[in-house]
C-alpha positions in Angstrom: 0.0 0.0 0.0 1.8 3.0 -1.3 -0.5 6.0 -0.8 1.0 9.4 -1.4 1.4 11.8 1.5 0.0 14.6 -0.7 -3.2 12.7 -1.3 -3.7 12.0 2.4 -3.0 15.6 3.3 -5.5 16.9 0.7 -8.1 14.4 1.9 -7.5 15.5 5.5 -7.8 19.2 4.5 -11.1 18.7 2.6 -12.5 16.6 5.5 -11.5 19.3 8.0 -13.0 22.0 5.8 -16.3 20.2 5.8 -16.3 19.5 9.5 -15.4 23.1 10.4 -17.3 25.2 7.8 -20.1 22.9 6.6 -21.2 20.8 9.6 -24.5 20.0 7.9 -22.5 18.0 5.3 -20.8 15.8 7.9 -23.4 13.1 7.3 -21.8 12.6 3.8 -18.5 11.8 5.3 -19.9 8.4 6.4 -22.4 7.9 3.5 -19.7 8.1 0.8 -17.2 5.8 2.4 -16.2 3.9 -0.7 -12.8 3.7 0.9 -13.5 0.9 3.4 -10.7 -1.7 3.1 -11.6 -4.7 1.1 -10.5 -8.2 2.0 -10.4 -10.6 4.9 -9.4 -9.6 8.4 -5.6 -9.0 8.5 -5.3 -8.7 4.8 -7.7 -5.9 4.1 -6.3 -3.1 2.0 -7.2 0.1 0.3 -5.6 1.6 -2.8 -4.8 5.1 -3.9 -7.4 5.1 -6.6 -10.2 4.5 -4.0 -8.9 7.5 -1.9 -8.8 9.7 -5.0 -12.4 8.8 -5.8 -13.5 9.5 -2.3 -11.6 12.9 -2.3 -13.4 13.8 -5.5 -16.8 12.8 -4.1 -16.2 15.1 -1.0 -15.1 18.0 -3.2 -18.1 17.7 -5.4 -20.5 17.6 -2.5 -18.8 20.6 -0.8 -18.6 22.6 -4.0 -22.1 22.0 -5.1 -23.3 23.0 -1.6 -21.3 26.2 -1.9 -22.7 26.9 -5.4 -26.2 26.6 -4.0 -25.5 29.6 -1.8 -25.0 28.0 1.6 
């Protein structure tokens, strides 16, 4: 599992932005978890592509909410 630090940092930043500035969107943090590790206990893993997709989902939710004037 070789996930870039830049991706993890950006994911953390967007998540924190939602938590701090758009608390009404926090429910989406759990609902969009396509990033849950896949596999049996002890061998479960997650890949960078899954995290990128999750990051993009969060950005889209946040940006759409901002565009709607909230």
